[in-house]
Structure formats: C-alpha cells, structure tokens
gemmi code that builds the backbone of each chain (N, CA, C; Angstrom):
import gemmi

chains = {
    "A": [
        ("SER", (4.233, 3.811, -12.643), (4.032, 2.977, -13.824), (3.051, 3.668, -14.765)),
        ("GLN", (3.258, 3.502, -16.062), (2.421, 4.160, -17.049), (1.084, 3.453, -17.143)),
        ("GLN", (-0.003, 4.222, -17.117), (-1.321, 3.644, -17.338), (-1.557, 3.449, -18.817)),
        ("GLY", (-1.190, 4.482, -19.608), (-1.443, 4.404, -21.035), (-0.168, 4.277, -21.829)),
        ("GLU", (-0.265, 3.578, -22.919), (0.858, 3.465, -23.853), (0.341, 3.830, -25.224)),
        ("GLU", (0.867, 4.931, -25.781), (0.400, 5.380, -27.077), (1.183, 4.710, -28.201)),
        ("ASP", (0.513, 4.591, -29.304), (1.110, 3.986, -30.493), (0.544, 4.699, -31.714)),
        ("PRO", (1.338, 5.165, -32.676), (2.798, 5.072, -32.678), (3.446, 6.121, -31.781)),
        ("GLN", (4.740, 6.035, -31.592), (5.448, 7.052, -30.816), (5.561, 8.340, -31.601)),
        ("ALA", (5.654, 8.215, -32.933), (5.741, 9.393, -33.792), (4.961, 9.135, -35.069)),
        ("LEU", (4.358, 10.192, -35.594), (3.522, 10.089, -36.779), (3.701, 11.353, -37.608)),
        ("SER", (3.985, 11.165, -38.891), (4.165, 12.307, -39.775), (3.201, 12.181, -40.953)),
        ("ILE", (2.384, 13.201, -41.172), (1.386, 13.162, -42.238), (1.346, 14.507, -42.957)),
        ("GLN", (0.630, 14.534, -44.072), (0.434, 15.769, -44.818), (-0.852, 16.443, -44.355)),
        ("GLU", (-0.868, 17.741, -44.478), (-2.064, 18.506, -44.161), (-3.242, 17.956, -44.959)),
        ("GLY", (-4.389, 17.845, -44.305), (-5.583, 17.335, -44.965), (-5.819, 15.857, -44.726)),
        ("GLU", (-4.758, 15.133, -44.359), (-4.918, 13.704, -44.073), (-5.473, 13.513, -42.659)),
        ("ASN", (-5.943, 12.303, -42.404), (-6.402, 11.958, -41.066), (-5.257, 11.365, -40.262)),
        ("ALA", (-5.277, 11.621, -38.970), (-4.258, 11.077, -38.068), (-4.943, 10.210, -37.032)),
        ("THR", (-4.443, 9.001, -36.871), (-4.991, 8.089, -35.873), (-3.914, 7.681, -34.890)),
        ("MET", (-4.223, 7.851, -33.613), (-3.309, 7.462, -32.548), (-4.026, 6.478, -31.639)),
        ("ASN", (-3.289, 5.511, -31.174), (-3.872, 4.474, -30.338), (-3.282, 4.502, -28.942)),
        ("CYS", (-4.066, 4.008, -27.998), (-3.640, 3.994, -26.607), (-4.096, 2.688, -25.980)),
        ("SER", (-3.210, 2.037, -25.263), (-3.601, 0.861, -24.490), (-3.312, 1.152, -23.026)),
        ("TYR", (-4.165, 0.648, -22.160), (-3.996, 0.902, -20.741), (-4.071, -0.403, -19.965)),
        ("LYS", (-3.644, -0.331, -18.710), (-3.400, -1.576, -17.984), (-4.507, -1.946, -17.007)),
        ("THR", (-5.018, -0.952, -16.265), (-5.963, -1.285, -15.205), (-7.353, -0.768, -15.536)),
        ("SER", (-8.307, -1.101, -14.704), (-9.669, -0.612, -14.912), (-9.720, 0.893, -14.757)),
        ("ILE", (-10.509, 1.527, -15.579), (-10.623, 2.983, -15.534), (-12.089, 3.393, -15.481)),
        ("ASN", (-12.297, 4.618, -15.041), (-13.614, 5.217, -15.059), (-13.780, 6.090, -16.299)),
        ("ASN", (-12.651, 6.658, -16.739), (-12.681, 7.482, -17.934), (-11.309, 7.473, -18.597)),
        ("LEU", (-11.280, 7.835, -19.857), (-10.049, 7.901, -20.625), (-10.022, 9.270, -21.280)),
        ("GLN", (-8.903, 9.964, -21.126), (-8.831, 11.329, -21.632), (-7.661, 11.464, -22.610)),
        ("TRP", (-7.794, 12.418, -23.492), (-6.710, 12.765, -24.410), (-6.326, 14.230, -24.197)),
        ("TYR", (-5.019, 14.456, -24.227), (-4.468, 15.791, -24.052), (-3.507, 16.088, -25.206)),
        ("ARG", (-3.375, 17.369, -25.504), (-2.412, 17.825, -26.504), (-1.375, 18.704, -25.814)),
        ("GLN", (-0.121, 18.584, -26.246), (0.943, 19.427, -25.727), (1.738, 19.994, -26.885)),
        ("ASN", (1.667, 21.312, -27.028), (2.517, 21.989, -27.995), (3.904, 22.158, -27.394)),
        ("SER", (4.903, 22.238, -28.247), (6.283, 22.290, -27.792), (6.495, 23.410, -26.780)),
        ("GLY", (7.043, 23.048, -25.616), (7.362, 24.037, -24.603), (6.166, 24.549, -23.803)),
        ("ARG", (5.030, 23.905, -23.954), (3.833, 24.375, -23.270), (3.256, 23.286, -22.372)),
        ("GLY", (2.267, 23.648, -21.585), (1.563, 22.671, -20.765), (0.571, 21.859, -21.579)),
        ("LEU", (0.016, 20.845, -20.951), (-0.955, 20.000, -21.629), (-2.319, 20.657, -21.635)),
        ("VAL", (-3.048, 20.419, -22.706), (-4.389, 20.961, -22.849), (-5.367, 19.802, -23.010)),
        ("HIS", (-6.419, 19.815, -22.200), (-7.420, 18.751, -22.251), (-8.212, 18.844, -23.552)),
        ("LEU", (-8.309, 17.715, -24.259), (-9.045, 17.689, -25.519), (-10.425, 17.069, -25.366)),
        ("ILE", (-10.477, 15.878, -24.808), (-11.731, 15.137, -24.807), (-11.667, 14.044, -23.751)),
        ("LEU", (-12.813, 13.748, -23.180), (-12.938, 12.701, -22.158), (-14.021, 11.739, -22.596)),
        ("ILE", (-13.738, 10.459, -22.468), (-14.753, 9.442, -22.752), (-14.887, 8.565, -21.514)),
        ("ARG", (-16.109, 8.343, -21.103), (-16.355, 7.558, -19.903), (-16.342, 6.068, -20.256)),
        ("SER", (-16.173, 5.259, -19.236), (-16.024, 3.821, -19.466), (-17.282, 3.174, -20.034)),
        ("ASN", (-18.438, 3.817, -19.880), (-19.675, 3.248, -20.428), (-20.009, 3.808, -21.820)),
        ("GLU", (-19.084, 4.573, -22.373), (-19.247, 5.102, -23.726), (-18.315, 4.373, -24.680)),
        ("ARG", (-18.707, 4.289, -25.933), (-17.884, 3.598, -26.927), (-17.257, 4.578, -27.914)),
        ("GLU", (-17.914, 5.700, -28.130), (-17.409, 6.652, -29.117), (-17.862, 8.049, -28.719)),
        ("LYS", (-17.002, 9.012, -29.019), (-17.342, 10.393, -28.717), (-16.703, 11.299, -29.759)),
        ("HIS", (-17.435, 12.372, -30.115), (-16.939, 13.314, -31.115), (-16.845, 14.706, -30.512)),
        ("SER", (-15.855, 15.452, -30.992), (-15.746, 16.854, -30.642), (-15.043, 17.554, -31.788)),
        ("GLY", (-15.817, 18.264, -32.604), (-15.222, 18.930, -33.767), (-14.571, 17.929, -34.700)),
        ("ARG", (-13.275, 18.089, -34.950), (-12.544, 17.158, -35.827), (-11.978, 15.955, -35.087)),
        ("LEU", (-12.301, 15.846, -33.817), (-11.789, 14.746, -33.007), (-12.839, 13.650, -32.852)),
        ("ARG", (-12.359, 12.407, -32.958), (-13.229, 11.264, -32.694), (-12.446, 10.308, -31.807)),
        ("VAL", (-13.031, 9.955, -30.683), (-12.389, 9.042, -29.745), (-13.243, 7.788, -29.625)),
        ("THR", (-12.584, 6.653, -29.613), (-13.269, 5.391, -29.344), (-12.659, 4.749, -28.117)),
        ("LEU", (-13.431, 3.948, -27.456), (-12.974, 3.240, -26.268), (-13.482, 1.810, -26.303)),
        ("ASP", (-12.580, 0.879, -26.138), (-12.927, -0.545, -26.066), (-12.408, -1.057, -24.728)),
        ("THR", (-13.296, -1.133, -23.743), (-12.860, -1.530, -22.405), (-12.487, -3.009, -22.345)),
        ("SER", (-13.034, -3.820, -23.244), (-12.686, -5.249, -23.236), (-11.244, -5.460, -23.678)),
        ("LYS", (-10.769, -4.576, -24.553), (-9.382, -4.651, -25.026), (-8.482, -3.654, -24.307)),
        ("LYS", (-9.063, -2.883, -23.411), (-8.310, -1.841, -22.703), (-7.566, -0.963, -23.714)),
        ("SER", (-8.309, -0.448, -24.657), (-7.676, 0.378, -25.676), (-8.590, 1.517, -26.102)),
        ("SER", (-7.947, 2.576, -26.609), (-8.663, 3.749, -27.094), (-7.941, 4.258, -28.336)),
        ("SER", (-8.678, 4.958, -29.180), (-8.042, 5.593, -30.319), (-8.535, 7.030, -30.442)),
        ("LEU", (-7.640, 7.877, -30.933), (-7.960, 9.277, -31.206), (-7.765, 9.500, -32.699)),
        ("LEU", (-8.814, 9.951, -33.361), (-8.752, 10.270, -34.780), (-8.903, 11.776, -34.947)),
        ("ILE", (-7.962, 12.369, -35.640), (-8.057, 13.780, -35.998), (-8.295, 13.820, -37.503)),
        ("THR", (-9.436, 14.342, -37.910), (-9.743, 14.380, -39.341), (-9.265, 15.695, -39.955)),
        ("ALA", (-8.971, 15.624, -41.251), (-8.565, 16.809, -42.017), (-7.518, 17.617, -41.251)),
        ("SER", (-6.406, 16.981, -40.955), (-5.407, 17.599, -40.084), (-4.853, 18.889, -40.681)),
        ("ARG", (-4.387, 19.748, -39.775), (-3.810, 21.049, -40.134), (-2.417, 21.147, -39.547)),
        ("ALA", (-1.623, 22.019, -40.077), (-0.272, 22.212, -39.543), (-0.315, 22.556, -38.058)),
        ("ALA", (-1.363, 23.276, -37.653), (-1.511, 23.669, -36.246), (-1.786, 22.488, -35.318)),
        ("ASP", (-2.101, 21.318, -35.881), (-2.305, 20.124, -35.063), (-0.982, 19.484, -34.655)),
        ("THR", (0.118, 19.975, -35.209), (1.432, 19.463, -34.845), (1.654, 19.642, -33.353)),
        ("ALA", (1.853, 18.532, -32.651), (1.961, 18.544, -31.187), (2.187, 17.109, -30.720)),
        ("SER", (2.366, 16.952, -29.426), (2.363, 15.614, -28.832), (1.002, 15.364, -28.213)),
        ("TYR", (0.531, 14.137, -28.332), (-0.788, 13.772, -27.833), (-0.645, 12.657, -26.797)),
        ("PHE", (-1.300, 12.851, -25.666), (-1.196, 11.919, -24.552), (-2.571, 11.370, -24.188)),
        ("CYS", (-2.625, 10.095, -23.909), (-3.831, 9.540, -23.309), (-3.588, 9.389, -21.816)),
        ("ALA", (-4.661, 9.399, -21.062), (-4.549, 9.276, -19.608), (-5.790, 8.581, -19.081)),
        ("GLY", (-5.569, 7.599, -18.218), (-6.668, 6.866, -17.618), (-6.965, 7.387, -16.229)),
        ("GLY", (-8.240, 7.528, -15.936), (-8.646, 8.066, -14.652), (-9.600, 7.151, -13.914)),
        ("GLY", (-9.551, 7.264, -12.588), (-10.409, 6.435, -11.764), (-11.713, 7.103, -11.384)),
        ("GLY", (-11.963, 8.323, -11.898), (-13.215, 8.993, -11.560), (-13.050, 9.891, -10.358)),
        ("SER", (-13.862, 9.669, -9.336), (-13.838, 10.563, -8.182), (-12.635, 10.306, -7.282)),
        ("GLN", (-12.011, 9.199, -7.426), (-10.827, 8.867, -6.638), (-9.650, 8.594, -7.555)),
        ("GLY", (-8.500, 8.664, -6.976), (-7.321, 8.341, -7.759), (-6.838, 9.508, -8.573)),
        ("ASN", (-5.904, 9.217, -9.424), (-5.279, 10.259, -10.215), (-5.172, 9.832, -11.663)),
        ("LEU", (-4.992, 10.815, -12.538), (-4.735, 10.522, -13.933), (-3.332, 9.975, -14.083)),
        ("ILE", (-3.201, 8.912, -14.827), (-1.891, 8.349, -15.134), (-1.715, 8.422, -16.639)),
        ("PHE", (-0.620, 9.082, -17.035), (-0.414, 9.411, -18.439), (0.491, 8.412, -19.137)),
        ("GLY", (0.285, 8.285, -20.436), (1.203, 7.540, -21.283), (2.348, 8.433, -21.717)),
        ("LYS", (3.209, 7.897, -22.583), (4.413, 8.627, -22.998), (4.162, 9.532, -24.189)),
        ("GLY", (3.037, 9.397, -24.838), (2.679, 10.326, -25.892), (3.017, 9.895, -27.300)),
        ("THR", (2.271, 10.448, -28.252), (2.546, 10.316, -29.687), (2.879, 11.695, -30.212)),
        ("LYS", (4.012, 11.784, -30.900), (4.414, 13.060, -31.473), (3.897, 13.127, -32.906)),
        ("LEU", (2.969, 14.045, -33.146), (2.357, 14.205, -34.457), (2.967, 15.398, -35.184)),
        ("SER", (3.372, 15.163, -36.410), (3.877, 16.241, -37.248), (3.006, 16.312, -38.496)),
        ("VAL", (2.403, 17.473, -38.715), (1.552, 17.683, -39.886), (2.261, 18.667, -40.802)),
        ("LYS", (2.605, 18.194, -41.982), (3.383, 19.021, -42.907), (2.459, 19.754, -43.871)),
        ("PRO", (2.737, 21.069, -44.074), (1.875, 21.863, -44.967), (1.997, 21.397, -46.416)),
    ],
    "B": [
        ("ASP", (-10.117, 36.152, -15.927), (-10.287, 34.739, -16.233), (-9.472, 33.895, -15.245)),
        ("ALA", (-10.037, 32.744, -14.894), (-9.320, 31.839, -14.011), (-8.100, 31.269, -14.717)),
        ("GLU", (-7.073, 30.970, -13.931), (-5.849, 30.464, -14.532), (-5.060, 29.666, -13.506)),
        ("ILE", (-4.047, 28.994, -14.010), (-3.094, 28.297, -13.158), (-1.705, 28.725, -13.606)),
        ("THR", (-0.938, 29.258, -12.691), (0.357, 29.825, -13.047), (1.465, 29.143, -12.256)),
        ("GLN", (2.587, 28.959, -12.936), (3.757, 28.373, -12.305), (4.903, 29.367, -12.360)),
        ("SER", (5.690, 29.382, -11.308), (6.869, 30.236, -11.317), (7.996, 29.580, -10.531)),
        ("PRO", (9.262, 29.814, -10.942), (9.617, 30.520, -12.167), (9.400, 29.656, -13.405)),
        ("ARG", (9.576, 30.207, -14.574), (9.477, 29.421, -15.811), (10.741, 28.614, -16.043)),
        ("HIS", (11.867, 29.204, -15.653), (13.154, 28.517, -15.782), (13.958, 28.756, -14.510)),
        ("LYS", (14.680, 27.716, -14.076), (15.549, 27.890, -12.906), (16.756, 26.980, -13.033)),
        ("ILE", (17.896, 27.522, -12.692), (19.123, 26.740, -12.601), (19.579, 26.795, -11.152)),
        ("THR", (19.866, 25.634, -10.584), (20.288, 25.596, -9.192), (21.445, 24.619, -9.053)),
        ("GLU", (22.098, 24.677, -7.910), (23.236, 23.799, -7.674), (22.823, 22.566, -6.874)),
        ("THR", (23.525, 21.511, -7.089), (23.306, 20.274, -6.335), (23.364, 20.548, -4.837)),
        ("GLY", (22.381, 20.005, -4.107), (22.343, 20.139, -2.661), (21.512, 21.304, -2.148)),
        ("ARG", (21.161, 22.220, -3.017), (20.357, 23.368, -2.582), (18.881, 22.990, -2.490)),
        ("GLN", (18.181, 23.698, -1.605), (16.741, 23.547, -1.519), (16.088, 24.472, -2.541)),
        ("VAL", (15.115, 23.931, -3.255), (14.439, 24.705, -4.294), (12.934, 24.567, -4.109)),
        ("THR", (12.213, 25.660, -4.281), (10.752, 25.610, -4.227), (10.165, 26.150, -5.520)),
        ("LEU", (9.296, 25.346, -6.113), (8.581, 25.742, -7.329), (7.149, 26.104, -6.930)),
        ("ALA", (6.685, 27.216, -7.442), (5.365, 27.704, -7.054), (4.300, 27.309, -8.070)),
        ("CYS", (3.102, 27.038, -7.549), (1.924, 26.781, -8.375), (0.733, 27.475, -7.731)),
        ("HIS", (0.066, 28.309, -8.507), (-1.054, 29.094, -7.993), (-2.215, 29.006, -8.969)),
        ("GLN", (-3.398, 28.610, -8.456), (-4.561, 28.517, -9.341), (-5.725, 29.331, -8.789)),
        ("THR", (-6.464, 29.934, -9.710), (-7.618, 30.749, -9.323), (-8.917, 30.118, -9.807)),
        ("TRP", (-8.882, 28.807, -10.082), (-10.071, 28.073, -10.479), (-10.916, 27.658, -9.279)),
        ("ASN", (-10.344, 27.773, -8.076), (-11.000, 27.293, -6.861), (-11.172, 25.773, -6.897)),
        ("HIS", (-10.207, 25.107, -7.523), (-10.215, 23.653, -7.582), (-9.664, 23.074, -6.278)),
        ("ASN", (-10.305, 22.023, -5.817), (-9.802, 21.356, -4.614), (-8.572, 20.499, -4.912)),
        ("ASN", (-8.518, 19.927, -6.106), (-7.465, 18.954, -6.431), (-6.325, 19.616, -7.169)),
        ("MET", (-5.115, 19.359, -6.690), (-3.908, 19.886, -7.339), (-2.856, 18.798, -7.412)),
        ("PHE", (-2.040, 18.869, -8.462), (-1.103, 17.783, -8.761), (0.219, 18.357, -9.258)),
        ("TRP", (1.287, 17.639, -8.975), (2.591, 17.938, -9.552), (3.086, 16.729, -10.332)),
        ("TYR", (3.511, 16.999, -11.583), (4.088, 15.972, -12.434), (5.471, 16.446, -12.888)),
        ("ARG", (6.319, 15.490, -13.211), (7.551, 15.820, -13.911), (7.524, 15.124, -15.264)),
        ("GLN", (8.105, 15.793, -16.247), (8.120, 15.251, -17.604), (9.545, 15.103, -18.077)),
        ("ASP", (9.896, 13.897, -18.432), (11.238, 13.584, -18.912), (11.130, 12.802, -20.207)),
        ("LEU", (12.088, 13.030, -21.084), (12.105, 12.332, -22.356), (12.132, 10.826, -22.111)),
        ("GLY", (11.241, 10.121, -22.753), (11.205, 8.673, -22.619), (10.355, 8.166, -21.465)),
        ("HIS", (9.913, 9.091, -20.604), (9.114, 8.673, -19.452), (7.716, 9.279, -19.447)),
        ("GLY", (7.467, 10.227, -20.292), (6.168, 10.878, -20.245), (6.006, 11.683, -18.971)),
        ("LEU", (4.793, 11.770, -18.477), (4.521, 12.504, -17.234), (4.395, 11.515, -16.083)),
        ("ARG", (5.081, 11.832, -15.002), (5.024, 10.988, -13.815), (4.582, 11.821, -12.624)),
        ("LEU", (3.688, 11.275, -11.838), (3.085, 11.982, -10.719), (4.035, 12.035, -9.530)),
        ("ILE", (4.212, 13.235, -8.977), (5.124, 13.418, -7.843), (4.346, 13.461, -6.529)),
        ("HIS", (3.459, 14.434, -6.420), (2.618, 14.587, -5.235), (1.271, 15.142, -5.682)),
        ("TYR", (0.265, 14.957, -4.823), (-1.032, 15.530, -5.143), (-1.777, 15.871, -3.858)),
        ("SER", (-2.806, 16.683, -4.001), (-3.582, 17.150, -2.852), (-5.044, 17.230, -3.245)),
        ("TYR", (-5.897, 16.748, -2.352), (-7.339, 16.807, -2.592), (-7.996, 17.957, -1.827)),
        ("GLY", (-7.218, 18.736, -1.100), (-7.789, 19.863, -0.384), (-6.794, 20.409, 0.621)),
        ("VAL", (-7.202, 21.468, 1.297), (-6.325, 22.126, 2.275), (-5.877, 21.122, 3.328)),
        ("HIS", (-4.604, 21.141, 3.590), (-3.931, 20.286, 4.577), (-3.875, 18.811, 4.163)),
        ("ASP", (-4.295, 18.489, 2.956), (-4.209, 17.122, 2.454), (-3.072, 17.015, 1.436)),
        ("THR", (-2.154, 16.069, 1.637), (-1.097, 15.822, 0.648), (-0.882, 14.318, 0.544)),
        ("ASN", (-0.495, 13.876, -0.640), (-0.302, 12.448, -0.900), (0.882, 12.253, -1.825)),
        ("LYS", (1.553, 11.120, -1.654), (2.713, 10.806, -2.484), (2.276, 10.152, -3.786)),
        ("GLY", (2.976, 10.510, -4.836), (2.757, 9.880, -6.122), (3.824, 8.859, -6.417)),
        ("GLU", (3.969, 8.583, -7.711), (4.868, 7.526, -8.165), (6.336, 7.825, -7.909)),
        ("VAL", (6.729, 9.105, -7.985), (8.143, 9.479, -7.885), (8.334, 10.573, -6.850)),
        ("SER", (7.920, 10.345, -5.612), (7.899, 11.366, -4.581), (9.211, 11.544, -3.811)),
        ("ASP", (10.129, 10.592, -3.923), (11.368, 10.680, -3.133), (12.139, 11.942, -3.483)),
        ("GLY", (12.512, 12.709, -2.429), (13.288, 13.923, -2.632), (12.432, 15.165, -2.827)),
        ("TYR", (11.107, 14.992, -2.813), (10.174, 16.099, -3.004), (9.198, 16.178, -1.835)),
        ("SER", (8.696, 17.384, -1.574), (7.634, 17.538, -0.594), (6.700, 18.653, -1.044)),
        ("VAL", (5.466, 18.611, -0.546), (4.479, 19.651, -0.826), (3.742, 19.981, 0.454)),
        ("SER", (3.130, 21.144, 0.481), (2.251, 21.528, 1.577), (1.079, 22.288, 0.993)),
        ("ARG", (-0.076, 22.156, 1.617), (-1.279, 22.833, 1.102), (-1.927, 23.599, 2.257)),
        ("SER", (-1.635, 24.883, 2.331), (-2.152, 25.717, 3.413), (-3.391, 26.504, 2.981)),
        ("ASN", (-3.649, 26.555, 1.676), (-4.863, 27.208, 1.179), (-5.283, 26.519, -0.114)),
        ("THR", (-6.425, 26.901, -0.649), (-6.944, 26.259, -1.848), (-6.110, 26.581, -3.078)),
        ("GLU", (-5.548, 27.796, -3.128), (-4.946, 28.299, -4.352), (-3.538, 27.775, -4.647)),
        ("ASP", (-2.786, 27.398, -3.608), (-1.353, 27.149, -3.811), (-0.912, 25.746, -3.417)),
        ("LEU", (-0.038, 25.169, -4.212), (0.609, 23.902, -3.873), (2.079, 24.006, -4.272)),
        ("PRO", (2.923, 24.568, -3.406), (4.350, 24.663, -3.731), (5.041, 23.307, -3.644)),
        ("LEU", (5.961, 23.092, -4.552), (6.750, 21.846, -4.582), (8.173, 22.167, -4.149)),
        ("THR", (8.655, 21.466, -3.118), (10.001, 21.703, -2.607), (10.904, 20.518, -2.871)),
        ("LEU", (12.070, 20.807, -3.434), (13.120, 19.816, -3.554), (14.044, 20.042, -2.370)),
        ("GLU", (14.101, 19.105, -1.466), (14.817, 19.289, -0.206), (16.306, 19.505, -0.427)),
        ("SER", (16.907, 18.710, -1.297), (18.331, 18.806, -1.608), (18.481, 18.402, -3.076)),
        ("ALA", (18.508, 19.401, -3.926), (18.439, 19.150, -5.362), (19.545, 18.213, -5.850)),
        ("ALA", (19.170, 17.298, -6.735), (20.104, 16.351, -7.334), (20.014, 16.467, -8.854)),
        ("SER", (21.056, 16.072, -9.545), (21.067, 16.185, -11.009), (19.941, 15.367, -11.634)),
        ("SER", (19.542, 14.292, -10.965), (18.449, 13.453, -11.475), (17.101, 14.158, -11.437)),
        ("GLN", (17.054, 15.291, -10.756), (15.824, 16.065, -10.678), (15.753, 17.159, -11.744)),
        ("THR", (16.735, 17.200, -12.601), (16.653, 18.071, -13.778), (15.504, 17.576, -14.637)),
        ("SER", (14.527, 18.453, -14.885), (13.318, 18.018, -15.555), (12.441, 19.235, -15.838)),
        ("VAL", (11.315, 18.979, -16.489), (10.268, 19.986, -16.618), (9.140, 19.585, -15.682)),
        ("TYR", (8.734, 20.530, -14.840), (7.728, 20.254, -13.821), (6.420, 20.947, -14.184)),
        ("PHE", (5.325, 20.170, -14.106), (4.006, 20.708, -14.412), (3.090, 20.574, -13.204)),
        ("CYS", (2.385, 21.635, -12.963), (1.340, 21.655, -11.957), (0.003, 21.558, -12.675)),
        ("ALA", (-0.966, 20.890, -12.065), (-2.290, 20.777, -12.649), (-3.332, 20.846, -11.552)),
        ("SER", (-4.554, 21.176, -11.932), (-5.648, 21.185, -10.971), (-6.889, 20.619, -11.633)),
        ("SER", (-7.808, 20.160, -10.810), (-9.076, 19.671, -11.339), (-10.174, 19.941, -10.329)),
        ("GLU", (-11.379, 20.109, -10.859), (-12.515, 20.390, -9.995), (-12.954, 19.136, -9.254)),
        ("GLN", (-12.962, 18.050, -9.976), (-13.487, 16.833, -9.385), (-12.693, 15.629, -9.876)),
        ("GLY", (-12.041, 14.982, -8.967), (-11.369, 13.727, -9.265), (-10.471, 13.803, -10.476)),
        ("THR", (-10.678, 12.908, -11.415), (-9.807, 12.831, -12.580), (-10.486, 13.408, -13.822)),
        ("TYR", (-11.469, 14.266, -13.653), (-12.206, 14.790, -14.804), (-11.582, 16.081, -15.313)),
        ("GLY", (-10.746, 15.955, -16.327), (-10.250, 17.131, -17.035), (-9.316, 18.004, -16.216)),
        ("TYR", (-8.033, 17.728, -16.304), (-7.050, 18.533, -15.606), (-6.763, 19.817, -16.390)),
        ("THR", (-6.470, 20.876, -15.652), (-5.972, 22.118, -16.228), (-4.513, 22.241, -15.825)),
        ("PHE", (-3.649, 22.421, -16.812), (-2.215, 22.443, -16.551), (-1.639, 23.850, -16.586)),
        ("GLY", (-0.590, 24.060, -15.794), (0.221, 25.260, -15.916), (1.184, 25.118, -17.087)),
        ("SER", (1.968, 26.170, -17.314), (2.875, 26.186, -18.457), (4.205, 25.498, -18.198)),
        ("GLY", (4.440, 25.115, -16.946), (5.638, 24.346, -16.634), (6.793, 25.178, -16.114)),
        ("THR", (7.663, 24.519, -15.361), (8.924, 25.100, -14.901), (10.044, 24.166, -15.348)),
        ("ARG", (10.986, 24.733, -16.085), (12.142, 23.934, -16.497), (13.238, 24.117, -15.465)),
        ("LEU", (13.580, 23.052, -14.747), (14.581, 23.097, -13.680), (15.831, 22.359, -14.119)),
        ("THR", (16.954, 23.023, -13.968), (18.247, 22.408, -14.258), (19.069, 22.407, -12.987)),
        ("VAL", (19.546, 21.239, -12.599), (20.383, 21.103, -11.413), (21.812, 20.805, -11.868)),
        ("VAL", (22.727, 21.713, -11.517), (24.117, 21.573, -11.994), (25.073, 21.268, -10.836)),
    ],
}
model = gemmi.Model(1)
for chain_id, residues in chains.items():
    chain = gemmi.Chain(chain_id)
    for i, (resn, *xyz) in enumerate(residues, 1):
        res = gemmi.Residue()
        res.name, res.seqid = resn, gemmi.SeqId(i, " ")
        for name, pos in zip(("N", "CA", "C"), xyz):
            atom = gemmi.Atom()
            atom.name, atom.element = name, gemmi.Element(name[0])
            atom.pos, atom.b_iso = gemmi.Position(*pos), 0.0
            res.add_atom(atom)
        chain.add_residue(res)
    model.add_chain(chain)
structure = gemmi.Structure()
structure.add_model(model)
structure.setup_entities()
C-alpha cells in the first residue's frame, strides 16, 4: 500500500516559476523524504524532514511538514529546465521499517 | 567513490525461466532493498535486508526471493518469470533505517 500520495500527478510550468508539489501520507512517520527521478534513471535523495520539524530548506528547495494533517509540500523556487523530472515523497519509520513511496509528481519545466 | 550498481541494465527473458538480477554496493551499508516500479503504481517494495543472512518480505514478494551472504550484495531471483513481472527493478541501500536511500540505476526486465 502507498504511504504517500503526491498531488498533482503532473505539473507543467515555465522556467523561473515556482513549483509546488504536495504529499499526503497515511500512517505515523518518523521522517518524510523527497526524491527526484530523471527519466530512465534511479531515484536521488533530495531532502529529509523529521517528524518534529515543520520546515526545512536546502538551496532552492523548501519542504514543509504538517503531522496533524499528515501532509508535506515540496517547493522548488526559480525552476530550471534541468528540474524536469518526477518527484516522489516517501514516509519512513526511522530506525525500523522501510520507506514507502508515493506514485510521484511529474514536473515539466519549459524553457 | 562508493557506489551501488545493478546488472544487467536490460534483460529479456522467457516465461518460466529463472532470472537473477544483481545489486552490488560499496557504501558498506547494512540495509538493502529491492523495489519494482510500474506505471500507475509508483515504487513497491519486494524484499529487504538489514544485514548478512537477514531477509524480509515486502509488499509484493510473491514469486521473488533474495539472499544476503555478504554486506555488498543482494541478488534478486525470479523463480519462474511471469509476464506480470515485466517491470523496472531498483536496488537501494541505506546506512541507517529509513534515512536517505541511495538507489542504483535500475534493471529493465521484460518477460515474453
């Protein structure tokens, strides 16, 4: 069963715009992670936010976590064509358990 | 540099044949995982291992097996390949629990 459900399933924007993707999850988590997957490649870890954190930044990435609503958002600011990829959220149990991934948001950034 | 490699990158096999997909990591990670990725389903966990001689079933383990004889390798075996097992398979590893997986580049398997 999917832990995370991303929304929207697909997003198309112009270069320079911000992209926001949302994720909802079902069970209690210790951390929430976001991954990027370029076409035909493996997933790459972007950022991790722990359950006791509300917001985290890394470069052009901003992640928020609302454990009361079981939801997270990923904001990519000033998007570039190179950001075109699929983005997945995944909920983790910490030292035990496994990451359970959502189905992903396909982001297309047009030059 | 440490890495995680999967082989082969592409494979075509016939229904009923046994197939083994290789995963090798030089991160010295204790935790290793196999996922399959299908359109409309995202990534689904097949099997995972927390260390040598430890293996566990994931969400979609039927028809698959793994063994862990050393830290570096977690081969995935399809006992009798079926068309429903046509998919892209990803291996991943992590140092500790669910904190930041490192993924291989994937194996695209086609069962005809």
